[in-house]
PDB file of N, CA, C and O in Angstrom:
ATOM      1  N   MET A   1     -19.225   6.128  14.969  1.00  0.00           N
ATOM      2  CA  MET A   1     -19.863   5.884  16.192  1.00  0.00           C
ATOM      3  C   MET A   1     -18.550   5.260  16.901  1.00  0.00           C
ATOM      4  O   MET A   1     -18.537   4.054  16.653  1.00  0.00           O
ATOM      5  N   GLU A   2     -17.296   5.687  17.797  1.00  0.00           N
ATOM      6  CA  GLU A   2     -16.342   5.233  17.938  1.00  0.00           C
ATOM      7  C   GLU A   2     -16.302   5.440  19.615  1.00  0.00           C
ATOM      8  O   GLU A   2     -15.167   5.907  19.710  1.00  0.00           O
ATOM      9  N   THR A   3     -16.780   5.394  20.892  1.00  0.00           N
ATOM     10  CA  THR A   3     -16.815   5.859  21.367  1.00  0.00           C
ATOM     11  C   THR A   3     -17.840   5.702  22.814  1.00  0.00           C
ATOM     12  O   THR A   3     -18.821   6.446  22.843  1.00  0.00           O
ATOM     13  N   VAL A   4     -17.702   5.105  23.558  1.00  0.00           N
ATOM     14  CA  VAL A   4     -18.745   5.371  24.787  1.00  0.00           C
ATOM     15  C   VAL A   4     -19.570   6.275  24.685  1.00  0.00           C
ATOM     16  O   VAL A   4     -20.789   6.146  24.568  1.00  0.00           O
ATOM     17  N   TYR A   5     -18.588   7.815  24.745  1.00  0.00           N
ATOM     18  CA  TYR A   5     -19.781   8.875  24.600  1.00  0.00           C
ATOM     19  C   TYR A   5     -20.136   9.220  22.714  1.00  0.00           C
ATOM     20  O   TYR A   5     -20.716  10.304  22.772  1.00  0.00           O
ATOM     21  N   ASP A   6     -20.085   8.961  21.732  1.00  0.00           N
ATOM     22  CA  ASP A   6     -21.015   8.142  21.131  1.00  0.00           C
ATOM     23  C   ASP A   6     -22.542   7.603  20.787  1.00  0.00           C
ATOM     24  O   ASP A   6     -23.375   7.788  19.899  1.00  0.00           O
ATOM     25  N   VAL A   7     -22.385   6.552  22.440  1.00  0.00           N
ATOM     26  CA  VAL A   7     -23.144   5.901  22.444  1.00  0.00           C
ATOM     27  C   VAL A   7     -23.979   6.957  23.424  1.00  0.00           C
ATOM     28  O   VAL A   7     -25.127   7.328  23.175  1.00  0.00           O
ATOM     29  N   MET A   8     -23.313   7.318  24.422  1.00  0.00           N
ATOM     30  CA  MET A   8     -24.239   8.165  24.975  1.00  0.00           C
ATOM     31  C   MET A   8     -25.560   9.238  24.588  1.00  0.00           C
ATOM     32  O   MET A   8     -26.664   9.454  25.089  1.00  0.00           O
ATOM     33  N   GLN A   9     -24.944   9.663  23.647  1.00  0.00           N
ATOM     34  CA  GLN A   9     -25.211  10.740  22.666  1.00  0.00           C
ATOM     35  C   GLN A   9     -26.350  10.642  22.198  1.00  0.00           C
ATOM     36  O   GLN A   9     -27.326  11.369  22.386  1.00  0.00           O
ATOM     37  N   LEU A  10     -26.173   9.186  21.202  1.00  0.00           N
ATOM     38  CA  LEU A  10     -27.575   8.459  20.452  1.00  0.00           C
ATOM     39  C   LEU A  10     -28.288   8.015  21.944  1.00  0.00           C
ATOM     40  O   LEU A  10     -29.327   8.668  21.837  1.00  0.00           O
ATOM     41  N   LEU A  11     -28.389   7.380  23.158  1.00  0.00           N
ATOM     42  CA  LEU A  11     -29.398   7.439  23.738  1.00  0.00           C
ATOM     43  C   LEU A  11     -29.703   9.350  24.234  1.00  0.00           C
ATOM     44  O   LEU A  11     -30.587   9.962  24.834  1.00  0.00           O
ATOM     45  N   LYS A  12     -28.968   9.546  23.853  1.00  0.00           N
ATOM     46  CA  LYS A  12     -29.520  11.099  24.840  1.00  0.00           C
ATOM     47  C   LYS A  12     -30.441  11.637  23.588  1.00  0.00           C
ATOM     48  O   LYS A  12     -30.959  12.704  23.916  1.00  0.00           O
ATOM     49  N   ARG A  13     -30.768  11.281  22.403  1.00  0.00           N
ATOM     50  CA  ARG A  13     -31.566  12.370  20.876  1.00  0.00           C
ATOM     51  C   ARG A  13     -33.243  11.431  21.489  1.00  0.00           C
ATOM     52  O   ARG A  13     -34.424  11.760  21.378  1.00  0.00           O
ATOM     53  N   PHE A  14     -32.503  10.064  22.194  1.00  0.00           N
ATOM     54  CA  PHE A  14     -34.261   9.220  22.701  1.00  0.00           C
ATOM     55  C   PHE A  14     -34.768  10.041  24.237  1.00  0.00           C
ATOM     56  O   PHE A  14     -35.953   9.864  24.522  1.00  0.00           O
ATOM     57  N   GLY A  15     -34.241  10.597  24.861  1.00  0.00           N
ATOM     58  CA  GLY A  15     -34.287  11.000  25.729  1.00  0.00           C
ATOM     59  C   GLY A  15     -33.969  10.367  27.537  1.00  0.00           C
ATOM     60  O   GLY A  15     -34.543  10.505  28.617  1.00  0.00           O
ATOM     61  N   THR A  16     -32.447   9.481  26.928  1.00  0.00           N
ATOM     62  CA  THR A  16     -32.280   9.023  27.980  1.00  0.00           C
ATOM     63  C   THR A  16     -30.995   9.215  28.553  1.00  0.00           C
ATOM     64  O   THR A  16     -30.145   9.436  27.691  1.00  0.00           O
ATOM     65  N   PHE A  17     -30.516   9.205  29.863  1.00  0.00           N
ATOM     66  CA  PHE A  17     -28.977   9.566  30.576  1.00  0.00           C
ATOM     67  C   PHE A  17     -29.311   9.424  31.501  1.00  0.00           C
ATOM     68  O   PHE A  17     -30.180   9.853  32.260  1.00  0.00           O
ATOM     69  N   VAL A  18     -28.211   8.432  31.460  1.00  0.00           N
ATOM     70  CA  VAL A  18     -27.618   6.918  32.372  1.00  0.00           C
ATOM     71  C   VAL A  18     -26.530   7.886  33.544  1.00  0.00           C
ATOM     72  O   VAL A  18     -25.928   8.774  32.940  1.00  0.00           O
ATOM     73  N   TYR A  19     -26.241   7.836  34.957  1.00  0.00           N
ATOM     74  CA  TYR A  19     -25.580   7.786  35.174  1.00  0.00           C
ATOM     75  C   TYR A  19     -25.310   7.503  36.566  1.00  0.00           C
ATOM     76  O   TYR A  19     -26.050   7.717  37.527  1.00  0.00           O
ATOM     77  N   THR A  20     -24.349   7.080  36.552  1.00  0.00           N
ATOM     78  CA  THR A  20     -24.229   5.937  38.217  1.00  0.00           C
ATOM     79  C   THR A  20     -23.459   6.294  38.222  1.00  0.00           C
ATOM     80  O   THR A  20     -23.097   7.050  37.320  1.00  0.00           O
ATOM     81  N   LYS A  21     -22.332   5.817  39.766  1.00  0.00           N
ATOM     82  CA  LYS A  21     -21.582   5.474  40.416  1.00  0.00           C
ATOM     83  C   LYS A  21     -20.884   4.627  39.904  1.00  0.00           C
ATOM     84  O   LYS A  21     -19.745   4.909  39.530  1.00  0.00           O
ATOM     85  N   ASN A  22     -21.225   3.822  39.816  1.00  0.00           N
ATOM     86  CA  ASN A  22     -21.042   2.499  38.763  1.00  0.00           C
ATOM     87  C   ASN A  22     -20.809   2.648  37.324  1.00  0.00           C
ATOM     88  O   ASN A  22     -21.627   3.143  36.548  1.00  0.00           O
ATOM     89  N   ARG A  23     -19.679   2.206  37.013  1.00  0.00           N
ATOM     90  CA  ARG A  23     -19.285   2.566  35.481  1.00  0.00           C
ATOM     91  C   ARG A  23     -20.076   1.457  34.642  1.00  0.00           C
ATOM     92  O   ARG A  23     -20.906   1.558  33.738  1.00  0.00           O
ATOM     93  N   ILE A  24     -19.386   0.145  35.415  1.00  0.00           N
ATOM     94  CA  ILE A  24     -19.927  -1.299  34.248  1.00  0.00           C
ATOM     95  C   ILE A  24     -21.426  -1.450  34.097  1.00  0.00           C
ATOM     96  O   ILE A  24     -22.258  -1.920  33.320  1.00  0.00           O
ATOM     97  N   GLY A  25     -21.282  -0.425  35.919  1.00  0.00           N
ATOM     98  CA  GLY A  25     -23.221  -1.147  35.882  1.00  0.00           C
ATOM     99  C   GLY A  25     -24.148   0.566  35.044  1.00  0.00           C
ATOM    100  O   GLY A  25     -25.372   0.646  35.147  1.00  0.00           O
ATOM    101  N   ASP A  26     -23.557   1.413  34.503  1.00  0.00           N
ATOM    102  CA  ASP A  26     -23.664   2.217  33.837  1.00  0.00           C
ATOM    103  C   ASP A  26     -24.098   2.011  32.267  1.00  0.00           C
ATOM    104  O   ASP A  26     -25.132   2.247  31.642  1.00  0.00           O
ATOM    105  N   LEU A  27     -22.725   1.420  31.901  1.00  0.00           N
ATOM    106  CA  LEU A  27     -22.455   0.574  30.992  1.00  0.00           C
ATOM    107  C   LEU A  27     -23.735  -0.541  30.651  1.00  0.00           C
ATOM    108  O   LEU A  27     -24.423  -0.536  29.630  1.00  0.00           O
ATOM    109  N   GLN A  28     -23.828  -1.363  31.654  1.00  0.00           N
ATOM    110  CA  GLN A  28     -24.940  -2.461  31.260  1.00  0.00           C
ATOM    111  C   GLN A  28     -25.916  -1.996  30.962  1.00  0.00           C
ATOM    112  O   GLN A  28     -26.429  -2.419  29.926  1.00  0.00           O
ATOM    113  N   LEU A  29     -26.856  -0.543  31.998  1.00  0.00           N
ATOM    114  CA  LEU A  29     -27.516   0.131  31.879  1.00  0.00           C
ATOM    115  C   LEU A  29     -28.319   0.387  30.038  1.00  0.00           C
ATOM    116  O   LEU A  29     -29.293   0.002  29.392  1.00  0.00           O
ATOM    117  N   MET A  30     -26.959   1.396  29.868  1.00  0.00           N
ATOM    118  CA  MET A  30     -26.981   1.882  28.394  1.00  0.00           C
ATOM    119  C   MET A  30     -27.333  -0.211  27.353  1.00  0.00           C
ATOM    120  O   MET A  30     -28.191  -1.084  27.223  1.00  0.00           O
ATOM    121  N   GLU A  31     -26.711  -0.055  27.176  1.00  0.00           N
ATOM    122  CA  GLU A  31     -26.686  -1.269  26.629  1.00  0.00           C
ATOM    123  C   GLU A  31     -28.483  -2.199  26.954  1.00  0.00           C
ATOM    124  O   GLU A  31     -28.909  -2.358  25.810  1.00  0.00           O
ATOM    125  N   MET A  32     -28.954  -2.460  27.395  1.00  0.00           N
ATOM    126  CA  MET A  32     -30.341  -2.509  27.737  1.00  0.00           C
ATOM    127  C   MET A  32     -31.472  -1.987  26.974  1.00  0.00           C
ATOM    128  O   MET A  32     -32.376  -2.472  26.293  1.00  0.00           O
ATOM    129  N   ASP A  33     -30.967  -0.424  27.459  1.00  0.00           N
ATOM    130  CA  ASP A  33     -31.573   0.554  26.183  1.00  0.00           C
ATOM    131  C   ASP A  33     -31.411   0.942  25.256  1.00  0.00           C
ATOM    132  O   ASP A  33     -32.130   1.740  24.655  1.00  0.00           O
ATOM    133  N   LEU A  34     -29.756   0.150  24.685  1.00  0.00           N
ATOM    134  CA  LEU A  34     -29.947  -0.051  22.985  1.00  0.00           C
ATOM    135  C   LEU A  34     -30.813  -1.019  22.979  1.00  0.00           C
ATOM    136  O   LEU A  34     -32.009  -0.857  23.218  1.00  0.00           O
ATOM    137  N   VAL A  35     -30.299  -2.053  22.717  1.00  0.00           N
ATOM    138  CA  VAL A  35     -31.988  -3.046  23.248  1.00  0.00           C
ATOM    139  C   VAL A  35     -33.171  -2.937  22.808  1.00  0.00           C
ATOM    140  O   VAL A  35     -33.612  -3.388  21.751  1.00  0.00           O
ATOM    141  N   GLU A  36     -33.624  -2.434  23.478  1.00  0.00           N
ATOM    142  CA  GLU A  36     -35.049  -1.585  23.131  1.00  0.00           C
ATOM    143  C   GLU A  36     -35.443  -0.865  21.932  1.00  0.00           C
ATOM    144  O   GLU A  36     -36.314  -0.959  21.067  1.00  0.00           O
ATOM    145  N   LEU A  37     -34.564  -0.186  22.188  1.00  0.00           N
ATOM    146  CA  LEU A  37     -34.290   1.098  21.128  1.00  0.00           C
ATOM    147  C   LEU A  37     -34.598   0.070  19.773  1.00  0.00           C
ATOM    148  O   LEU A  37     -35.393   0.535  18.956  1.00  0.00           O
ATOM    149  N   TYR A  38     -33.974  -1.412  19.453  1.00  0.00           N
ATOM    150  CA  TYR A  38     -33.202  -1.945  18.242  1.00  0.00           C
ATOM    151  C   TYR A  38     -34.639  -2.692  17.615  1.00  0.00           C
ATOM    152  O   TYR A  38     -35.189  -2.721  16.515  1.00  0.00           O
ATOM    153  N   LYS A  39     -34.960  -3.392  19.249  1.00  0.00           N
ATOM    154  CA  LYS A  39     -36.345  -4.067  19.185  1.00  0.00           C
ATOM    155  C   LYS A  39     -37.580  -3.351  18.995  1.00  0.00           C
ATOM    156  O   LYS A  39     -38.540  -4.042  18.655  1.00  0.00           O
ATOM    157  N   GLY A  40     -37.856  -1.488  19.216  1.00  0.00           N
ATOM    158  CA  GLY A  40     -38.933  -1.027  19.274  1.00  0.00           C
ATOM    159  C   GLY A  40     -38.950  -0.021  17.676  1.00  0.00           C
ATOM    160  O   GLY A  40     -39.749   0.759  17.158  1.00  0.00           O
ATOM    161  N   GLY A  41     -37.746  -0.513  17.360  1.00  0.00           N
ATOM    162  CA  GLY A  41     -36.919   0.352  15.674  1.00  0.00           C
ATOM    163  C   GLY A  41     -37.069   1.976  15.220  1.00  0.00           C
ATOM    164  O   GLY A  41     -37.509   2.692  14.320  1.00  0.00           O
ATOM    165  N   LEU A  42     -36.417   2.013  16.439  1.00  0.00           N
ATOM    166  CA  LEU A  42     -36.293   3.143  15.565  1.00  0.00           C
ATOM    167  C   LEU A  42     -34.637   3.886  16.094  1.00  0.00           C
ATOM    168  O   LEU A  42     -34.226   5.006  16.394  1.00  0.00           O
ATOM    169  N   ILE A  43     -34.065   2.474  15.977  1.00  0.00           N
ATOM    170  CA  ILE A  43     -32.369   2.398  16.049  1.00  0.00           C
ATOM    171  C   ILE A  43     -32.145   1.267  14.598  1.00  0.00           C
ATOM    172  O   ILE A  43     -32.553   0.105  14.602  1.00  0.00           O
ATOM    173  N   GLU A  44     -31.357   1.975  13.331  1.00  0.00           N
ATOM    174  CA  GLU A  44     -30.739   0.333  12.517  1.00  0.00           C
ATOM    175  C   GLU A  44     -30.415  -0.297  12.749  1.00  0.00           C
ATOM    176  O   GLU A  44     -29.347   0.197  13.109  1.00  0.00           O
ATOM    177  N   ALA A  45     -30.270  -1.843  13.052  1.00  0.00           N
ATOM    178  CA  ALA A  45     -29.483  -2.758  13.294  1.00  0.00           C
ATOM    179  C   ALA A  45     -27.787  -2.530  13.021  1.00  0.00           C
ATOM    180  O   ALA A  45     -26.875  -2.778  13.810  1.00  0.00           O
ATOM    181  N   ARG A  46     -27.676  -1.847  11.319  1.00  0.00           N
ATOM    182  CA  ARG A  46     -25.666  -1.320  12.178  1.00  0.00           C
ATOM    183  C   ARG A  46     -24.835  -0.404  13.229  1.00  0.00           C
ATOM    184  O   ARG A  46     -23.722  -0.325  13.749  1.00  0.00           O
ATOM    185  N   GLU A  47     -27.057   0.722  13.182  1.00  0.00           N
ATOM    186  CA  GLU A  47     -25.939   1.758  14.550  1.00  0.00           C
ATOM    187  C   GLU A  47     -26.086   0.447  16.174  1.00  0.00           C
ATOM    188  O   GLU A  47     -25.248  -0.046  16.930  1.00  0.00           O
ATOM    189  N   PHE A  48     -27.221   0.373  16.083  1.00  0.00           N
ATOM    190  CA  PHE A  48     -27.535  -0.975  17.157  1.00  0.00           C
ATOM    191  C   PHE A  48     -25.777  -1.936  17.436  1.00  0.00           C
ATOM    192  O   PHE A  48     -25.084  -1.645  18.411  1.00  0.00           O
ATOM    193  N   GLN A  49     -25.379  -2.905  16.526  1.00  0.00           N
ATOM    194  CA  GLN A  49     -23.899  -3.460  16.652  1.00  0.00           C
ATOM    195  C   GLN A  49     -23.116  -2.614  17.037  1.00  0.00           C
ATOM    196  O   GLN A  49     -22.673  -2.679  18.183  1.00  0.00           O
ATOM    197  N   SER A  50     -22.702  -1.471  16.059  1.00  0.00           N
ATOM    198  CA  SER A  50     -21.406  -0.415  16.450  1.00  0.00           C
ATOM    199  C   SER A  50     -21.715  -0.484  17.843  1.00  0.00           C
ATOM    200  O   SER A  50     -20.852  -0.877  18.628  1.00  0.00           O
ATOM    201  N   ALA A  51     -22.842  -0.147  18.235  1.00  0.00           N
ATOM    202  CA  ALA A  51     -23.010   1.003  19.670  1.00  0.00           C
ATOM    203  C   ALA A  51     -22.428  -0.355  21.015  1.00  0.00           C
ATOM    204  O   ALA A  51     -21.561  -0.276  21.884  1.00  0.00           O
ATOM    205  N   ARG A  52     -23.205  -1.291  20.703  1.00  0.00           N
ATOM    206  CA  ARG A  52     -23.521  -3.025  21.570  1.00  0.00           C
ATOM    207  C   ARG A  52     -21.973  -2.833  21.824  1.00  0.00           C
ATOM    208  O   ARG A  52     -21.592  -2.441  22.927  1.00  0.00           O
ATOM    209  N   HIS A  53     -20.842  -3.181  20.535  1.00  0.00           N
ATOM    210  CA  HIS A  53     -19.746  -3.826  21.104  1.00  0.00           C
ATOM    211  C   HIS A  53     -18.267  -2.245  21.390  1.00  0.00           C
ATOM    212  O   HIS A  53     -17.063  -2.357  21.621  1.00  0.00           O
ATOM    213  N   ILE A  54     -19.055  -1.097  21.240  1.00  0.00           N
ATOM    214  CA  ILE A  54     -18.254  -0.735  22.405  1.00  0.00           C
ATOM    215  C   ILE A  54     -19.055  -0.916  23.306  1.00  0.00           C
ATOM    216  O   ILE A  54     -18.329  -1.368  24.191  1.00  0.00           O
ATOM    217  N   LEU A  55     -20.042  -0.879  23.700  1.00  0.00           N
ATOM    218  CA  LEU A  55     -20.247  -0.901  25.246  1.00  0.00           C
ATOM    219  C   LEU A  55     -20.102  -2.197  25.789  1.00  0.00           C
ATOM    220  O   LEU A  55     -20.194  -2.298  27.013  1.00  0.00           O
ATOM    221  N   ARG A  56     -19.874  -3.302  25.048  1.00  0.00           N
ATOM    222  CA  ARG A  56     -19.107  -4.072  25.215  1.00  0.00           C
ATOM    223  C   ARG A  56     -17.426  -4.237  25.458  1.00  0.00           C
ATOM    224  O   ARG A  56     -16.800  -4.823  26.340  1.00  0.00           O
ATOM    225  N   THR A  57     -17.092  -3.645  24.564  1.00  0.00           N
ATOM    226  CA  THR A  57     -15.687  -3.582  24.680  1.00  0.00           C
ATOM    227  C   THR A  57     -15.379  -3.040  26.030  1.00  0.00           C
ATOM    228  O   THR A  57     -14.568  -3.667  26.711  1.00  0.00           O
ATOM    229  N   GLU A  58     -15.984  -1.829  26.564  1.00  0.00           N
ATOM    230  CA  GLU A  58     -15.378  -1.107  27.602  1.00  0.00           C
ATOM    231  C   GLU A  58     -16.031  -1.794  28.799  1.00  0.00           C
ATOM    232  O   GLU A  58     -15.732  -1.678  29.987  1.00  0.00           O
ATOM    233  N   THR A  59     -16.867  -2.442  28.304  1.00  0.00           N
ATOM    234  CA  THR A  59     -17.120  -3.224  30.477  1.00  0.00           C
ATOM    235  C   THR A  59     -16.134  -4.770  30.294  1.00  0.00           C
ATOM    236  O   THR A  59     -15.830  -5.338  31.343  1.00  0.00           O
ATOM    237  N   VAL A  60     -15.787  -5.237  29.288  1.00  0.00           N
ATOM    238  CA  VAL A  60     -14.711  -5.691  29.189  1.00  0.00           C
ATOM    239  C   VAL A  60     -12.736  -5.406  29.829  1.00  0.00           C
ATOM    240  O   VAL A  60     -12.029  -6.071  30.587  1.00  0.00           O
ATOM    241  N   LYS A  61     -12.469  -4.030  28.993  1.00  0.00           N
ATOM    242  CA  LYS A  61     -12.107  -3.280  29.696  1.00  0.00           C
ATOM    243  C   LYS A  61     -11.855  -3.413  31.117  1.00  0.00           C
ATOM    244  O   LYS A  61     -10.890  -3.972  31.639  1.00  0.00           O
ATOM    245  N   LEU A  62     -12.976  -2.752  31.769  1.00  0.00           N
ATOM    246  CA  LEU A  62     -13.175  -2.281  32.807  1.00  0.00           C
ATOM    247  C   LEU A  62     -13.255  -3.238  33.840  1.00  0.00           C
ATOM    248  O   LEU A  62     -13.375  -2.689  34.935  1.00  0.00           O
ATOM    249  N   GLU A  63     -13.223  -4.997  33.912  1.00  0.00           N
ATOM    250  CA  GLU A  63     -13.740  -6.004  34.295  1.00  0.00           C
ATOM    251  C   GLU A  63     -12.268  -6.563  34.498  1.00  0.00           C
ATOM    252  O   GLU A  63     -11.999  -7.317  35.433  1.00  0.00           O
ATOM    253  N   LYS A  64     -11.417  -6.182  33.647  1.00  0.00           N
ATOM    254  CA  LYS A  64     -10.020  -6.419  33.712  1.00  0.00           C
ATOM    255  C   LYS A  64      -9.313  -5.631  34.152  1.00  0.00           C
ATOM    256  O   LYS A  64      -8.228  -6.212  34.157  1.00  0.00           O
ATOM    257  N   GLU A  65      -9.145  -4.519  34.602  1.00  0.00           N
ATOM    258  CA  GLU A  65      -8.303  -3.542  35.076  1.00  0.00           C
ATOM    259  C   GLU A  65      -9.140  -3.995  36.485  1.00  0.00           C
ATOM    260  O   GLU A  65      -8.393  -4.431  37.361  1.00  0.00           O
ATOM    261  N   ILE A  66     -10.029  -3.970  36.695  1.00  0.00           N
ATOM    262  CA  ILE A  66     -10.673  -4.485  37.963  1.00  0.00           C
ATOM    263  C   ILE A  66     -10.349  -5.465  38.860  1.00  0.00           C
ATOM    264  O   ILE A  66     -10.319  -5.372  40.087  1.00  0.00           O
ATOM    265  N   THR A  67     -10.022  -6.747  37.924  1.00  0.00           N
ATOM    266  CA  THR A  67      -9.853  -8.064  38.342  1.00  0.00           C
ATOM    267  C   THR A  67      -7.608  -7.978  38.530  1.00  0.00           C
ATOM    268  O   THR A  67      -6.868  -8.717  39.179  1.00  0.00           O
ATOM    269  N   SER A  68      -7.318  -6.943  37.771  1.00  0.00           N
ATOM    270  CA  SER A  68      -6.005  -7.227  38.018  1.00  0.00           C
ATOM    271  C   SER A  68      -5.130  -6.803  38.977  1.00  0.00           C
ATOM    272  O   SER A  68      -3.908  -6.937  39.031  1.00  0.00           O
ATOM    273  N   LYS A  69      -6.005  -6.201  39.836  1.00  0.00           N
ATOM    274  CA  LYS A  69      -6.009  -4.928  41.193  1.00  0.00           C
ATOM    275  C   LYS A  69      -5.549  -5.955  42.156  1.00  0.00           C
ATOM    276  O   LYS A  69      -5.360  -5.655  43.335  1.00  0.00           O
TER     277      LYS A  69
END
């Protein structure tokens, strides 16, 4: 797993689709869904950690872009 798209495909396997007009909000919702899948034992720790890292990295990147404008 390397991209946000990969994380979206993971969530899609469990019937989760997240699309709003707020990209940072989307990333936060995806992270919340990941936590629930992990707590429920539906995804492995390694998969959870990788996906969460991707989402957090993208969130930080977008927040920096917003504040630099």
